[in-house]
N, C-alpha and C positions, 0 to 999 in steps of 0.2 A: 285039698291038703289040710290037715288039722292045724289049728292055730297053735296047738301045743308044740308042734315041730319048730315054730318060729320063736315062741316065747312061753316060758314056764316060770312062774314067780319063784318057786322053790329052787329050781336050777339056776336061775338068774342070781338069787340071793347067795347061793353057794359059790358061784363064780366071783361075785363081788367080795365076799368074805375071804376067798382064797387070795385075791389080788391084794386086799388090805393086809392079810396075814403075811404074805411074802414080802411086800414092799412097804410095810408100816414104818420101818426105820428110815427108809429113803424119803418117804413122804413127810415124816416128822422133821427130819433134818432139813429138808427143802423149805419147809414153812419157817422154821427157826432161822435158817440162813437168809431167806428172803426178808424176814422181819428185821434182822440185824443190818443187812445191806441197805434196806430202805431207810432205816433210821439214820445210818451214817451218811448216806447220800442226801437225805432230807436236811440234816444239820449242815452239811457242807454247802448245799444249795442255798439255804437261807442265810448262812453266815457270809457267803460271797456276795450276797445281794444287799448287805447292810448299807453301804453308801447310797445306793439308789432308794432304799426304803426310808432313810433319814429324810431325803428331800421330797419323796412322794410316797407316803405310807399306803396310798391306794393301789400301788403297784403290786401289793402282796397277792391280790386275786389273780393277776396275770402270771405271777411266779408260781402260785399253786397250780394253775391250769397247765402251764408249761411242763412242770414236773410230773403232773398226773399223766400227761401224754407220753412222756418218756417211760413212766412206770408201766403203763398199759402195753407199751411195746415190749417191755421185758416180760410181762405176764403172757403176752402172745407167744413169745419164744418158748416159754415153759409149756403152754398149751400145744405148741407145735412139736413137742417131743412125745406125743401120744403114740400108742402101739409100739413101744420099744422093742418088743420081740420080733418085729418085722425087719429089723436091721441085720439079723444074723440068720443064716440058712438053717442051722440046727434048731435054734429057738423058734424060728418061723414054723418049721414043720411040727414041732411039739405044740405050739400055740394053736395052729390051725386044726390040729387033730384032737384038741381038748373037747370033752363032752358038753358042748354048749352050741347053740345056734349062732349063725353069723350076726343076727340082730342083737342077741344078748352080749356078744363080745363087743359089738359096736356101742351098745348102750352103756356098758360098764366104762369104757374109755370116755365116752361123752360125759357121763355123770361125774367121773373123777376129775377130768381135765377142765370141763366147762361148768357143769351143774354145781359141783361142790367147790372146786378150786377158785373160781372167779369171785364168788361171794366172800370166801376166806381172804383172798388177795385184797379185795376192796376194804375189808375190815383191818387187815394189816397196814394198809396205806393210811387209813384214818387214824389208827393208833400211833404209827411211827411218826407221821408228820406233825401230829399234835405234841408228841413227846419232844420232837426236835425243836419245835417253836418254844415249848416250855423250858428247854435247855439253854436258850439264848440268854445272855446276860447283858445288862446295861453297860455301855462303854463309850469312850470318846473316839470318834472316827476322824482321821485327818486333822487332829489337834483342835478342831473348832466345831465339829458336828457331834452332837450327842445322840446315840442310838438308844431308844427306850423300847424294848420288846412289848411292854404292856399296852402300847397303843395299837398293836397289830392284832387283828382278829384271829382266833383259832380257825383251822380248816374245818369247813363243813361242805358236804357234797353239793348243797344248794348253791355254793359260790361258783361251781363249775358251769351253771346254767343261768347265771344272772348277768345283767348288763347294767352297769351303774351301781346304785346302792341296793335297791330291792327289786328292781324290775326284772322279771323272768324273761328268758328267751321266748320266741314264738314257739308254738307247739311243734311245728315242723322241724325246727332246729334241735329241740330236745329229742325228738324221735330219731332224727339223723344221728345225733351224738351217741345215743344208746345203741341203736341197731347198727350203727357204723362200727363200733367196737365189737359187737357180737358177730357181725359178718366177718370182720377181720380175724377174729379167733377161729371161726369155723373154717375160714380159708386156710389158715395154717394147719388146722386139724385135719383137713382133707388132704393136704399135701403129704402128710405122713403115710397115707395109704397108697398114694400115687407113685412115689419114688421108693426104691428099695434101700438105698444107703444115702446118708447125708441129706435126708429129706428136707429138713428145715433150710439148710443152705441153698439147696437146689430150688426150693419153693420161692425163697426171697430173690434169688438170682433171676429165675424165670419171670417173676412178677415185675422186676425192674426192667428187664429186656422188653416185656410186653408193654409196659407203661411208655418207655421211650419210643418204642415202635409206633404206638398209637398216636403219640404227640407228633412224630415226624410224618406219619401218614396224614394227619389232620392238617399239618402245615402244607403238605403237597396239595391236598384238596383245596386249601385256601388259595394257593398260587394258581390253581387251574380255574376255579370258579370266580375268583375276584382278581381281575387283571391288575388292579391298583396295588395289590399285595405282592411284594417281591422279597426274596430271601427267606430267612427263618423266622417268619411271622405267622401268627395264628389269628384267623378271623372267624368268630362264632356269631351266628345270628340267633337272637333270643326272642321269644314272644311270651306273653302273659298267659299262663294256664289257669291260675286262680288269682284272687286279689293280692295274695302275698307270695305266690310262687310263679317265677318265670320258668321257661323250659329247662334251663340249666339246673336250677335248684330242684325242679320236679324230677329230673333224671337222676340226680345224685340221691335224692330221698328214696326214689323207687329202687335204686341199686342197693341202698342200705337196708331197706325193708324186705327185699325179696332174694338177694343173692345168697343169704345163709341157707335158704331152702335147697338151692342147687348144690352148694358145697357139702351139706350134710348128706344129700342123696348120692352125690358122687363118692363120698367116703364110704358109704355103706356098700354100694355096688362094686367099688374097687376091692373092698375086703372080701366080698362074696366071690368076686372073680378070682382071687388068689386061692380060695378054698376049692374051686372047681378042678 
């Protein structure tokens, strides 16, 4: 079978241009709205933390990290709205019959939702949270504590992977952090092709059920193999794999590094299955 049947650069470019032409206003408004909401929430998040920051300015890094986690969950929600035409029968039929291969349709959504949007979202976060920090004003807190925003550092992405002042995380921690978010995004992305309607809600619900089920099953195994363990308790045996990685850390790192491959493959074949 000719490679041209799966991917043609000119056909792919036209499909991408068509999507951008049809949805350009929606994408633009989404980016503007995300930036505005991020700035307002950043300002509120920092303002509500003033009493803690007065007493311990070094907590700013923890606050930045916590807010970044919430922000990336929001980004994941937007990524999880990929393939919007699959939510309606008429739109689905027209979408699947469009003159493009399954791989090209998959690639367009992947580039728009992950390849293009995530870097833009990271840039929005960097700008919004720095503007929010710059908007803070000096003031007296609780009549005896003075809040001075100039002593707080501006947000930098390096702060997310540092421990203490300038010491970076270990390499495995940085890899887990980066690929963990990427795998999380591809997981939500894949869910949009698996479910017909309310894909994001169903994906989150099923993942929660699976997580709780795995924890309960692990507790059951703990009670079976460790007689001293009773009730809702979990016993995990760990062993050293490398100098810095035990079996638990190694398993989590492997899951982050490899699971995105499975999710992207699942998304592609589920889309191809719908066209059959």
